[in-house]
N, CA, C, O and the ligand as a Tripos MOL2 file, in Angstrom:
@<TRIPOS>MOLECULE
protein
  225   223    57     0     0
PROTEIN
NO_CHARGES

@<TRIPOS>ATOM
      1 N           0.8280   -1.2030   -0.0050 N.3       1 MET1
      2 CA          0.0050    0.0000    0.0060 C.3       1 MET1
      3 C           0.8810    1.2690    0.0080 C.2       1 MET1
      4 O           1.8250    1.3950    0.7880 O.2       1 MET1
      5 N           0.5460    2.1640   -0.8590 N.am      2 THR2
      6 CA          1.2870    3.4260   -0.8570 C.3       2 THR2
      7 C           0.6150    4.4200    0.0730 C.2       2 THR2
      8 O          -0.6080    4.5540    0.1010 O.2       2 THR2
      9 N           1.4320    5.0950    0.8120 N.am      3 SER3
     10 CA          0.8760    6.0400    1.7740 C.3       3 SER3
     11 C           0.9130    7.4560    1.2090 C.2       3 SER3
     12 O           1.5320    8.3550    1.7780 O.2       3 SER3
     13 N           0.2530    7.6280    0.1040 N.am      4 THR4
     14 CA          0.2050    8.9730   -0.4910 C.3       4 THR4
     15 C          -0.9830    9.7640    0.0150 C.2       4 THR4
     16 O          -1.2070   10.9040   -0.3920 O.2       4 THR4
     17 N          -1.7400    9.1490    0.9050 N.am      5 PHE5
     18 CA         -2.8950    9.8500    1.4690 C.3       5 PHE5
     19 C          -2.4390   11.0320    2.3000 C.2       5 PHE5
     20 O          -1.6520   10.8860    3.2360 O.2       5 PHE5
     21 N          -2.9420   12.2060    1.9480 N.am      6 VAL6
     22 CA         -2.5200   13.4150    2.6490 C.3       6 VAL6
     23 C          -3.4480   13.6720    3.8380 C.2       6 VAL6
     24 O          -4.6410   13.9310    3.6820 O.2       6 VAL6
     25 N          -2.8700   13.5920    4.9970 N.am      7 ARG7
     26 CA         -3.6580   13.9390    6.1840 C.3       7 ARG7
     27 C          -3.8040   15.4450    6.2870 C.2       7 ARG7
     28 O          -2.8960   16.2060    5.9530 O.2       7 ARG7
     29 N          -4.9600   15.8470    6.7530 N.am      8 LYS8
     30 CA         -5.2390   17.2720    6.7780 C.3       8 LYS8
     31 C          -5.1830   17.8280    8.1880 C.2       8 LYS8
     32 O          -5.4360   17.1330    9.1720 O.2       8 LYS8
     33 N          -4.8440   19.0930    8.2480 N.am      9 CYS9
     34 CA         -4.8300   19.8100    9.5000 C.3       9 CYS9
     35 C          -6.2510   19.8390   10.0750 C.2       9 CYS9
     36 O          -7.1830   20.2300    9.3720 O.2       9 CYS9
     37 N          -6.4330   19.4410   11.3230 N.am     10 PRO10
     38 CA         -7.7760   19.3790   11.9270 C.3      10 PRO10
     39 C          -8.3930   20.7610   12.1230 C.2      10 PRO10
     40 O          -9.5930   20.8790   12.3710 O.2      10 PRO10
     41 N          -7.5900   21.7830   12.0150 N.am     11 LEU11
     42 CA         -8.1110   23.1230   12.2560 C.3      11 LEU11
     43 C          -8.5250   23.8240   10.9740 C.2      11 LEU11
     44 O          -9.6070   24.4080   10.9170 O.2      11 LEU11
     45 N          -7.7060   23.7810    9.9630 N.am     12 CYS12
     46 CA         -7.9930   24.5570    8.7560 C.3      12 CYS12
     47 C          -8.2060   23.6630    7.5360 C.2      12 CYS12
     48 O          -8.6820   24.1320    6.5020 O.2      12 CYS12
     49 N          -7.8570   22.3740    7.6470 N.am     13 GLY13
     50 CA         -8.1120   21.4790    6.5420 C.3      13 GLY13
     51 C          -7.0260   21.4560    5.4990 C.2      13 GLY13
     52 O          -7.1420   20.7440    4.5020 O.2      13 GLY13
     53 N          -5.9690   22.2210    5.7060 N.am     14 LYS14
     54 CA         -4.8670   22.2110    4.7720 C.3      14 LYS14
     55 C          -4.0090   20.9660    5.0280 C.2      14 LYS14
     56 O          -4.0420   20.3950    6.1180 O.2      14 LYS14
     57 N          -3.2540   20.5600    4.0290 N.am     15 PRO15
     58 CA         -2.3470   19.4260    4.2230 C.3      15 PRO15
     59 C          -1.3760   19.7230    5.3740 C.2      15 PRO15
     60 O          -0.7550   20.7840    5.4370 O.2      15 PRO15
     61 N          -1.2750   18.7750    6.2500 N.am     16 ARG16
     62 CA         -0.4550   19.0290    7.4300 C.3      16 ARG16
     63 C           1.0350   18.9060    7.1050 C.2      16 ARG16
     64 O           1.4330   18.2190    6.1640 O.2      16 ARG16
     65 N           1.8150   19.5700    7.8880 N.am     17 SER17
     66 CA          3.2610   19.4990    7.7140 C.3      17 SER17
     67 C           3.8560   18.5240    8.7100 C.2      17 SER17
     68 O           3.4790   18.5310    9.8820 O.2      17 SER17
     69 N           4.7760   17.6900    8.2670 N.am     18 PRO18
     70 CA          5.4210   16.7340    9.1750 C.3      18 PRO18
     71 C           6.0970   17.4320   10.3360 C.2      18 PRO18
     72 O           6.2150   16.8810   11.4310 O.2      18 PRO18
     73 N           6.5390   18.6540   10.0800 N.am     19 GLU19
     74 CA          7.2490   19.3850   11.1330 C.3      19 GLU19
     75 C           6.2980   19.8330   12.2290 C.2      19 GLU19
     76 O           6.6910   19.9640   13.3880 O.2      19 GLU19
     77 N           5.0380   20.0680   11.8570 N.am     20 HIS20
     78 CA          4.0830   20.6000   12.8110 C.3      20 HIS20
     79 C           2.9400   19.6370   13.0540 C.2      20 HIS20
     80 O           1.8950   20.0360   13.5680 O.2      20 HIS20
     81 N           3.1190   18.3790   12.6940 N.am     21 SER21
     82 CA          2.0770   17.3880   12.8630 C.3      21 SER21
     83 C           1.4850   17.4350   14.2570 C.2      21 SER21
     84 O           2.2320   17.5840   15.2240 O.2      21 SER21
     85 N           0.1560   17.3110   14.4010 N.am     22 PRO22
     86 CA         -0.7790   17.0100   13.3070 C.3      22 PRO22
     87 C          -1.3310   18.2520   12.6350 C.2      22 PRO22
     88 O          -2.3780   18.1910   11.9920 O.2      22 PRO22
     89 N          -0.6540   19.3640   12.7710 N.am     23 PHE23
     90 CA         -1.1690   20.5940   12.1690 C.3      23 PHE23
     91 C          -0.3520   20.9820   10.9520 C.2      23 PHE23
     92 O           0.6520   20.3470   10.6310 O.2      23 PHE23
     93 N          -0.8020   22.0480   10.2700 N.am     24 CYS24
     94 CA         -0.1210   22.4480    9.0380 C.3      24 CYS24
     95 C           0.9590   23.4800    9.3170 C.2      24 CYS24
     96 O           1.8620   23.6830    8.5060 O.2      24 CYS24
     97 N           0.8620   24.1250   10.4630 N.am     25 SER25
     98 CA          1.8180   25.1900   10.7370 C.3      25 SER25
     99 C           1.8160   25.4920   12.2250 C.2      25 SER25
    100 O           0.9620   25.0090   12.9690 O.2      25 SER25
    101 N           2.7650   26.2840   12.6440 N.am     26 THR26
    102 CA          2.7990   26.6720   14.0520 C.3      26 THR26
    103 C           1.5830   27.5170   14.4020 C.2      26 THR26
    104 O           1.1440   27.5490   15.5510 O.2      26 THR26
    105 N           1.0470   28.1970   13.4020 N.am     27 ARG27
    106 CA         -0.1260   29.0440   13.6730 C.3      27 ARG27
    107 C          -1.2960   28.1990   14.1320 C.2      27 ARG27
    108 O          -1.9650   28.5360   15.1090 O.2      27 ARG27
    109 N          -1.5460   27.1060   13.4360 N.am     28 CYS28
    110 CA         -2.6370   26.2330   13.8310 C.3      28 CYS28
    111 C          -2.3200   25.5470   15.1310 C.2      28 CYS28
    112 O          -3.2100   25.2900   15.9410 O.2      28 CYS28
    113 N          -1.0610   25.2510   15.3350 N.am     29 LYS29
    114 CA         -0.6490   24.6250   16.5820 C.3      29 LYS29
    115 C          -0.9750   25.5430   17.7600 C.2      29 LYS29
    116 O          -1.5260   25.1170   18.7760 O.2      29 LYS29
    117 N          -0.6180   26.8020   17.5900 N.am     30 ASP30
    118 CA         -0.8880   27.7820   18.6380 C.3      30 ASP30
    119 C          -2.3860   27.9950   18.8110 C.2      30 ASP30
    120 O          -2.8820   28.1700   19.9240 O.2      30 ASP30
    121 N          -3.0860   27.9760   17.7000 N.am     31 ARG31
    122 CA         -4.5260   28.2110   17.7680 C.3      31 ARG31
    123 C          -5.2100   27.0860   18.5560 C.2      31 ARG31
    124 O          -6.1360   27.3200   19.3320 O.2      31 ARG31
    125 N          -4.7330   25.8810   18.3330 N.am     32 ASP32
    126 CA         -5.3130   24.7510   19.0470 C.3      32 ASP32
    127 C          -5.0560   24.8850   20.5390 C.2      32 ASP32
    128 O          -5.9130   24.5650   21.3630 O.2      32 ASP32
    129 N          -3.8610   25.3640   20.8740 N.am     33 LEU33
    130 CA         -3.5160   25.5570   22.2660 C.3      33 LEU33
    131 C          -4.3950   26.6310   22.8900 C.2      33 LEU33
    132 O          -4.8550   26.4940   24.0230 O.2      33 LEU33
    133 N          -4.6230   27.7080   22.1310 N.am     34 LEU34
    134 CA         -5.4770   28.7770   22.6010 C.3      34 LEU34
    135 C          -6.9020   28.2970   22.8280 C.2      34 LEU34
    136 O          -7.5730   28.7100   23.7740 O.2      34 LEU34
    137 N          -7.3480   27.4150   21.9390 N.am     35 ARG35
    138 CA         -8.6980   26.8930   22.0910 C.3      35 ARG35
    139 C          -8.8260   26.1280   23.3960 C.2      35 ARG35
    140 O          -9.8400   26.2070   24.0890 O.2      35 ARG35
    141 N          -7.8000   25.4030   23.7070 N.am     36 TRP36
    142 CA         -7.8320   24.6610   24.9780 C.3      36 TRP36
    143 C          -7.8800   25.6230   26.1530 C.2      36 TRP36
    144 O          -8.6320   25.4250   27.1060 O.2      36 TRP36
    145 N          -7.0680   26.6650   26.0710 N.am     37 LEU37
    146 CA         -7.0160   27.6300   27.1530 C.3      37 LEU37
    147 C          -8.3310   28.3760   27.2840 C.2      37 LEU37
    148 O          -8.8560   28.5480   28.3840 O.2      37 LEU37
    149 N          -8.8530   28.8140   26.1540 N.am     38 GLN38
    150 CA        -10.0810   29.5850   26.1750 C.3      38 GLN38
    151 C         -11.2630   28.7390   26.6060 C.2      38 GLN38
    152 O         -12.2310   29.2540   27.1660 O.2      38 GLN38
    153 N         -11.1890   27.4670   26.3530 N.am     39 ASP39
    154 CA        -12.2620   26.5750   26.7270 C.3      39 ASP39
    155 C         -12.4850   26.6120   28.2310 C.2      39 ASP39
    156 O         -13.6080   26.4380   28.7040 O.2      39 ASP39
    157 N         -11.4250   26.8380   28.9690 N.am     40 GLY40
    158 CA        -11.5150   26.9240   30.4150 C.3      40 GLY40
    159 C         -12.2940   28.1420   30.8800 C.2      40 GLY40
    160 O         -12.8500   28.1640   31.9780 O.2      40 GLY40
    161 N         -12.3230   29.1470   30.0290 N.am     41 TYR41
    162 CA        -13.0220   30.3780   30.3550 C.3      41 TYR41
    163 C         -14.3760   30.4550   29.6550 C.2      41 TYR41
    164 O         -15.1150   31.4250   29.8290 O.2      41 TYR41
    165 N         -14.6960   29.4480   28.8740 N.am     42 ALA42
    166 CA        -15.9630   29.3900   28.1730 C.3      42 ALA42
    167 C         -16.1720   30.6070   27.2780 C.2      42 ALA42
    168 O         -17.2780   31.1380   27.1800 O.2      42 ALA42
    169 N         -15.0940   31.0390   26.6270 N.am     43 LEU43
    170 CA        -15.2170   32.1590   25.7150 C.3      43 LEU43
    171 C         -15.5870   31.6550   24.3230 C.2      43 LEU43
    172 O         -15.1330   30.5960   23.8910 O.2      43 LEU43
    173 N         -16.4070   32.4200   23.6420 N.am     44 PRO44
    174 CA        -16.7310   32.0510   22.2670 C.3      44 PRO44
    175 C         -15.5100   32.2040   21.3820 C.2      44 PRO44
    176 O         -14.8140   33.2170   21.4480 O.2      44 PRO44
    177 N         -15.2500   31.2260   20.5710 N.am     45 GLY45
    178 CA        -14.0820   31.2860   19.6890 C.3      45 GLY45
    179 C         -14.3040   32.2350   18.5490 C.2      45 GLY45
    180 O         -15.3640   32.2330   17.9220 O.2      45 GLY45
    181 N         -13.3070   33.0500   18.2760 N.am     46 PRO46
    182 CA        -13.3980   33.9590   17.1230 C.3      46 PRO46
    183 C         -13.3210   33.1730   15.8270 C.2      46 PRO46
    184 O         -12.7450   32.0860   15.7880 O.2      46 PRO46
    185 N         -13.8940   33.7140   14.7770 N.am     47 PRO47
    186 CA        -13.8260   33.0380   13.4750 C.3      47 PRO47
    187 C         -12.3880   32.9050   13.0160 C.2      47 PRO47
    188 O         -11.5930   33.8380   13.1230 O.2      47 PRO47
    189 N         -12.0740   31.7390   12.5080 N.am     48 ALA48
    190 CA        -10.7010   31.4690   12.0990 C.3      48 ALA48
    191 C         -10.4760   31.9500   10.6690 C.2      48 ALA48
    192 O         -10.8490   31.2910    9.6990 O.2      48 ALA48
    193 N          -9.8630   33.1060   10.5760 N.am     49 LEU49
    194 CA         -9.5620   33.6310    9.2470 C.3      49 LEU49
    195 C          -8.0600   33.5880    9.0200 C.2      49 LEU49
    196 O          -7.2940   34.2050    9.7610 O.2      49 LEU49
    197 N          -7.6560   32.8820    8.0280 N.am     50 ASP50
    198 CA         -6.2330   32.7020    7.7980 C.3      50 ASP50
    199 C          -5.7410   33.5100    6.6090 C.2      50 ASP50
    200 O          -4.5920   33.9500    6.5810 O.2      50 ASP50
    201 N          -6.6030   33.7000    5.6420 N.am     51 GLU51
    202 CA         -6.1160   34.1300    4.3460 C.3      51 GLU51
    203 C          -5.9760   35.6540    4.2320 C.2      51 GLU51
    204 O          -5.1500   36.1530    3.4670 O.2      51 GLU51
    205 N          -6.7780   36.3730    4.9870 N.am     52 GLU52
    206 CA         -6.7670   37.8250    4.8240 C.3      52 GLU52
    207 C          -5.7110   38.4920    5.7150 C.2      52 GLU52
    208 O          -5.5920   39.7170    5.7440 O.2      52 GLU52
    209 N          -4.9770   37.6940    6.4130 N.am     53 GLU53
    210 CA         -4.0030   38.2540    7.3530 C.3      53 GLU53
    211 C          -2.9350   39.0330    6.5970 C.2      53 GLU53
    212 O          -2.4340   38.5790    5.5680 O.2      53 GLU53
    213 N          -2.5960   40.1960    7.1100 N.am     54 GLY54
    214 CA         -1.5720   40.9940    6.4650 C.3      54 GLY54
    215 C          -2.1270   42.0730    5.5700 C.2      54 GLY54
    216 O          -1.3820   42.9330    5.1000 O.2      54 GLY54
    217 N          -3.4300   42.0430    5.3240 N.am     55 LYS55
    218 CA         -4.0160   43.0690    4.4820 C.3      55 LYS55
    219 C          -4.3810   44.3070    5.2930 C.2      55 LYS55
    220 O          -4.0540   45.4320    4.9150 O.2      55 LYS55
    221 N          -5.0600   44.0830    6.4040 N.am     56 ALA56
    222 CA         -5.4290   45.1470    7.3420 C.3      56 ALA56
    223 C          -5.8890   46.3990    6.6070 C.2      56 ALA56
    224 O          -6.2370   47.3940    7.2420 O.2      56 ALA56
    225 ZN         -3.8720   24.3540    9.7380 Zn       57 ZN57
@<TRIPOS>BOND
     1     1     2 1
     2     2     3 1
     3     3     4 2
     4     3     5 am
     5     5     6 1
     6     6     7 1
     7     7     8 2
     8     7     9 am
     9     9    10 1
    10    10    11 1
    11    11    12 2
    12    11    13 am
    13    13    14 1
    14    14    15 1
    15    15    16 2
    16    15    17 am
    17    17    18 1
    18    18    19 1
    19    19    20 2
    20    19    21 am
    21    21    22 1
    22    22    23 1
    23    23    24 2
    24    23    25 am
    25    25    26 1
    26    26    27 1
    27    27    28 2
    28    27    29 am
    29    29    30 1
    30    30    31 1
    31    31    32 2
    32    31    33 am
    33    33    34 1
    34    34    35 1
    35    35    36 2
    36    35    37 am
    37    37    38 1
    38    38    39 1
    39    39    40 2
    40    39    41 am
    41    41    42 1
    42    42    43 1
    43    43    44 2
    44    43    45 am
    45    45    46 1
    46    46    47 1
    47    47    48 2
    48    47    49 am
    49    49    50 1
    50    50    51 1
    51    51    52 2
    52    51    53 am
    53    53    54 1
    54    54    55 1
    55    55    56 2
    56    55    57 am
    57    57    58 1
    58    58    59 1
    59    59    60 2
    60    59    61 am
    61    61    62 1
    62    62    63 1
    63    63    64 2
    64    63    65 am
    65    65    66 1
    66    66    67 1
    67    67    68 2
    68    67    69 am
    69    69    70 1
    70    70    71 1
    71    71    72 2
    72    71    73 am
    73    73    74 1
    74    74    75 1
    75    75    76 2
    76    75    77 am
    77    77    78 1
    78    78    79 1
    79    79    80 2
    80    79    81 am
    81    81    82 1
    82    82    83 1
    83    83    84 2
    84    83    85 am
    85    85    86 1
    86    86    87 1
    87    87    88 2
    88    87    89 am
    89    89    90 1
    90    90    91 1
    91    91    92 2
    92    91    93 am
    93    93    94 1
    94    94    95 1
    95    95    96 2
    96    95    97 am
    97    97    98 1
    98    98    99 1
    99    99   100 2
   100    99   101 am
   101   101   102 1
   102   102   103 1
   103   103   104 2
   104   103   105 am
   105   105   106 1
   106   106   107 1
   107   107   108 2
   108   107   109 am
   109   109   110 1
   110   110   111 1
   111   111   112 2
   112   111   113 am
   113   113   114 1
   114   114   115 1
   115   115   116 2
   116   115   117 am
   117   117   118 1
   118   118   119 1
   119   119   120 2
   120   119   121 am
   121   121   122 1
   122   122   123 1
   123   123   124 2
   124   123   125 am
   125   125   126 1
   126   126   127 1
   127   127   128 2
   128   127   129 am
   129   129   130 1
   130   130   131 1
   131   131   132 2
   132   131   133 am
   133   133   134 1
   134   134   135 1
   135   135   136 2
   136   135   137 am
   137   137   138 1
   138   138   139 1
   139   139   140 2
   140   139   141 am
   141   141   142 1
   142   142   143 1
   143   143   144 2
   144   143   145 am
   145   145   146 1
   146   146   147 1
   147   147   148 2
   148   147   149 am
   149   149   150 1
   150   150   151 1
   151   151   152 2
   152   151   153 am
   153   153   154 1
   154   154   155 1
   155   155   156 2
   156   155   157 am
   157   157   158 1
   158   158   159 1
   159   159   160 2
   160   159   161 am
   161   161   162 1
   162   162   163 1
   163   163   164 2
   164   163   165 am
   165   165   166 1
   166   166   167 1
   167   167   168 2
   168   167   169 am
   169   169   170 1
   170   170   171 1
   171   171   172 2
   172   171   173 am
   173   173   174 1
   174   174   175 1
   175   175   176 2
   176   175   177 am
   177   177   178 1
   178   178   179 1
   179   179   180 2
   180   179   181 am
   181   181   182 1
   182   182   183 1
   183   183   184 2
   184   183   185 am
   185   185   186 1
   186   186   187 1
   187   187   188 2
   188   187   189 am
   189   189   190 1
   190   190   191 1
   191   191   192 2
   192   191   193 am
   193   193   194 1
   194   194   195 1
   195   195   196 2
   196   195   197 am
   197   197   198 1
   198   198   199 1
   199   199   200 2
   200   199   201 am
   201   201   202 1
   202   202   203 1
   203   203   204 2
   204   203   205 am
   205   205   206 1
   206   206   207 1
   207   207   208 2
   208   207   209 am
   209   209   210 1
   210   210   211 1
   211   211   212 2
   212   211   213 am
   213   213   214 1
   214   214   215 1
   215   215   216 2
   216   215   217 am
   217   217   218 1
   218   218   219 1
   219   219   220 2
   220   219   221 am
   221   221   222 1
   222   222   223 1
   223   223   224 2
@<TRIPOS>SUBSTRUCTURE
     1 MET1         2 RESIDUE 1 A MET
     2 THR2         6 RESIDUE 1 A THR
     3 SER3        10 RESIDUE 1 A SER
     4 THR4        14 RESIDUE 1 A THR
     5 PHE5        18 RESIDUE 1 A PHE
     6 VAL6        22 RESIDUE 1 A VAL
     7 ARG7        26 RESIDUE 1 A ARG
     8 LYS8        30 RESIDUE 1 A LYS
     9 CYS9        34 RESIDUE 1 A CYS
    10 PRO10       38 RESIDUE 1 A PRO
    11 LEU11       42 RESIDUE 1 A LEU
    12 CYS12       46 RESIDUE 1 A CYS
    13 GLY13       50 RESIDUE 1 A GLY
    14 LYS14       54 RESIDUE 1 A LYS
    15 PRO15       58 RESIDUE 1 A PRO
    16 ARG16       62 RESIDUE 1 A ARG
    17 SER17       66 RESIDUE 1 A SER
    18 PRO18       70 RESIDUE 1 A PRO
    19 GLU19       74 RESIDUE 1 A GLU
    20 HIS20       78 RESIDUE 1 A HIS
    21 SER21       82 RESIDUE 1 A SER
    22 PRO22       86 RESIDUE 1 A PRO
    23 PHE23       90 RESIDUE 1 A PHE
    24 CYS24       94 RESIDUE 1 A CYS
    25 SER25       98 RESIDUE 1 A SER
    26 THR26      102 RESIDUE 1 A THR
    27 ARG27      106 RESIDUE 1 A ARG
    28 CYS28      110 RESIDUE 1 A CYS
    29 LYS29      114 RESIDUE 1 A LYS
    30 ASP30      118 RESIDUE 1 A ASP
    31 ARG31      122 RESIDUE 1 A ARG
    32 ASP32      126 RESIDUE 1 A ASP
    33 LEU33      130 RESIDUE 1 A LEU
    34 LEU34      134 RESIDUE 1 A LEU
    35 ARG35      138 RESIDUE 1 A ARG
    36 TRP36      142 RESIDUE 1 A TRP
    37 LEU37      146 RESIDUE 1 A LEU
    38 GLN38      150 RESIDUE 1 A GLN
    39 ASP39      154 RESIDUE 1 A ASP
    40 GLY40      158 RESIDUE 1 A GLY
    41 TYR41      162 RESIDUE 1 A TYR
    42 ALA42      166 RESIDUE 1 A ALA
    43 LEU43      170 RESIDUE 1 A LEU
    44 PRO44      174 RESIDUE 1 A PRO
    45 GLY45      178 RESIDUE 1 A GLY
    46 PRO46      182 RESIDUE 1 A PRO
    47 PRO47      186 RESIDUE 1 A PRO
    48 ALA48      190 RESIDUE 1 A ALA
    49 LEU49      194 RESIDUE 1 A LEU
    50 ASP50      198 RESIDUE 1 A ASP
    51 GLU51      202 RESIDUE 1 A GLU
    52 GLU52      206 RESIDUE 1 A GLU
    53 GLU53      210 RESIDUE 1 A GLU
    54 GLY54      214 RESIDUE 1 A GLY
    55 LYS55      218 RESIDUE 1 A LYS
    56 ALA56      222 RESIDUE 1 A ALA
    57 ZN57       225 GROUP 0 **** ****
């Protein structure tokens, strides 16, 4: 069996990076951590917008 199946980042759905597994980047990694932290405070999660960053 060939393992060409691309696993996706659980947060944004992009192909994950082996360096940041199981996420695609440190950004998603940090975001997941923040979600855990915020969950303790029962705060509503902000919408995850990745693509428009830097335009401001
Ligand atoms: Zn991601």
